[in-house]
Residue, then its C-alpha position, 0 to 999 in steps of 0.5 A: m065887587r068894589f074891592i076887586p080893582s084894589a087887588c089888581l092895583s096891589l098886583f102892579l105895585i110889585g117893583s121890576v128891578q133887573a138883577q145884575n146876575p142869577s145869585e142876586a135874583s135869589n137873595s133879598v136885599p133892602a132897596s137903598d135910597s137909589a134903588r127904590q122903585a118909582t111908580m107912576i099912576v096914570l089915572d083916566g080922568s075922561n068923562s066915561m069914568w062916570a059910568q058904572v060896573e055893578g052899580i058902582n061909578k068906575i072913578v070911585t071904585a079907582r079911587e077906593s083902590l088906590e087908597q087901599v093901595l097906597n095904605s098897604a104899600t111898602d117904603d121901597i116904592e115912591f108913587g107919582l100921580l098923573a091924570y088926563g081928561n079931567r080938566l078940559k073940553r075944547r082942548g081935551c088932547t092937551d089935558i094931561t095933569l102931572v099931580s106929582k112926581p114920585e121924588d115928592y111922594d107923601r102917602d096922605t097927600m096922594i090919597e087926597q090928590v086922587n079924590d080930587i080926580t073928577p072925570f070931565g073930558r077926552s083920553p089922550i092916553a099916548s101923550a099921558l104915557e109919554e109924560a109919565a116916562a118923562n117923569l120917571p127915573k131911567p132904572n127901576s121905573r113902572i106905569l101903572l095905567v088905569s083906564d076904561g077905554d080907547e085913545s080918543c086923540d088920533r095917536d097910537p098908545c101901542a106904538v107909544a108903549a114900544q118906544l117907551v120900553a125901547e128907550n128904557p128897557s127897565l120900564q114896565i107898563d101895567v094895564i088895568g082895564f074896566q070895559q071888556s069891549k074895548e079891551a084890545q088897545l089896552e091889552c096891546i099897551a100892556e103887551n108892548g110895554r112888557g107889562a100885565f093886563v088884567f080886567a078889574e072884574d076878573t076876580q078868579r085871577l086877582e083874589t090870590l094877588l090880594a097880599s101882593a101890595s106889600a112885596p118886595a121888588v121883582q127880581t128877574m131870574q135867569p130862564t131856567p124853568n126846570a130847576p126849582p130853587s131848594d127849598a125857596i118857597s119855605a125858606t121865604a115864608s119863614s124869613q118873612a113869617q107868613t103863611p103861604d096864602e100871605i106869601p107874595p107872588g112871582s111872575v113869569e113872562l111868556s114869549l115865542k122865538a123862531t131862528s130866522l125871525p127877530a124876537g117878539e115877531l110871532r103871535a101865539n096862544y099861552s095857557i098857564y096850569g096849576t098842579d091840579n091841571l086846572n087852567v089859571a089863565s089863557f091868552t090868545a094871539r099874543k106876542h108877550v104874556k106876563e102874569y103874576l102867580k102864587p109861589g109853586e109849580y105851574r105848566i106853561k103852554a104855548v100853542w102856535q100853528n102846528y107847534t104845541h109845547s109846555e114846560k113846568v115852571f116853579i114860581q118864587s115869591g117876588i121873582n119874575k121867570p122869563y121863559t121863550f118858547d123855540v119853534g125853530e126854523v120858520g118859512t112862509l107860504k103864499l096862496k093865490a087863485s086864477d080862473a082860466q084866463g089867468q086872472t087873479i080871483r078871490a077865494s077862501y083858503a084853510i090850512y091844515t097840518d099834514k095830519g089834517d089838524f086845522i091851523s087858520r082860515y082865510v075868506m075871500l082874499e086875492e092872496a093869503q100869506e102865512q108864516l109856518p114851521v118848516g114842514t108839510f102842510r094841507v091847503k084848501a082853496s074854494i071859490d063857490e061850490l068849486m074846491q081844490e087840495a094841495r100839499l105844500t112844503v115850507t122850507e127854512n127861510a124862504e117863501t112858498l108860493h102856490n096858485f090855485q087854477f079854477e079852470d072851470l069857474e063860470t065868470n061873467 
């Protein structure tokens, strides 16, 4: 169990370089000094890192994992180290220590610095992310947050992650989480940071990525999922003299768009399947998904409301493949209910496709609102033992309002 986070950490050391054009994305070129990837490790030093997973302190596992990663990383990566929560108790929300900058990186020194981090205080995650970004170069940079819990200093690290990426589009924020009961905020940081989120205990997804610590920087390819590059995988394997199991992974990024909405507005459920049709990974209600995968063919699937679509993608070693599912035009369905006197009342609503497939449910609200693809839907409204049903049509970029009138409702 102790080696698992190191697999996860290894995953995130693959760089995130934006290719200048599609042809550059398919070629492996050694990085120059100016193009070296800079990764800032942000290590949680709060008191909760003394807690145990499978009998091992989380901070001990993190130290050992980081040491393994640093020992196996290529010379194309420069690491910085920032810790939070390891020094102060009373002024814990200012307890952020920039241990070393990427330009000063020395492997042996950093291993000693990581081992010196002793958990103590609070979790100023948002401020730590800002400090990490401020000490990274604008191009070719990433943050690796290793944390087991939520912000404890009354700030919103999810909003901060989104702002940092907006200010520097080449930045990526990856997150490793230890505690499943507190995954929501950490997952949001990765989502807004256009990075990956993985639980340290998730062996099934991480075991295939153990060799990725020595991978070249990931290039971003044009979103053309249906055209596998000719002999790309075998060529990569032969040029690097590696067996198929040793080839570093590539990655896929998934999102959803609608014609009349800004990109990134819609949350969908995503699934990734291998050639054997077995599920590799699934994600619920996500605006953005990034997943690292072994080179090969996969099927990706998105489900949103009554929209379901799947595509084949071909993953290359060291290549990031973005894919955006297009749901077309959408509109808004707004639901209300009233009594015999015309007063708004609380009701429960269930929305179905025109064929009767369930989409969503709202419980005892004065108003329910749902974005939906253009089309016809069945809606049920209920209060106490009374129920009404209507067929409603959602039109392009418009609001469809329907009021259910419960005139037989007994009121006090």
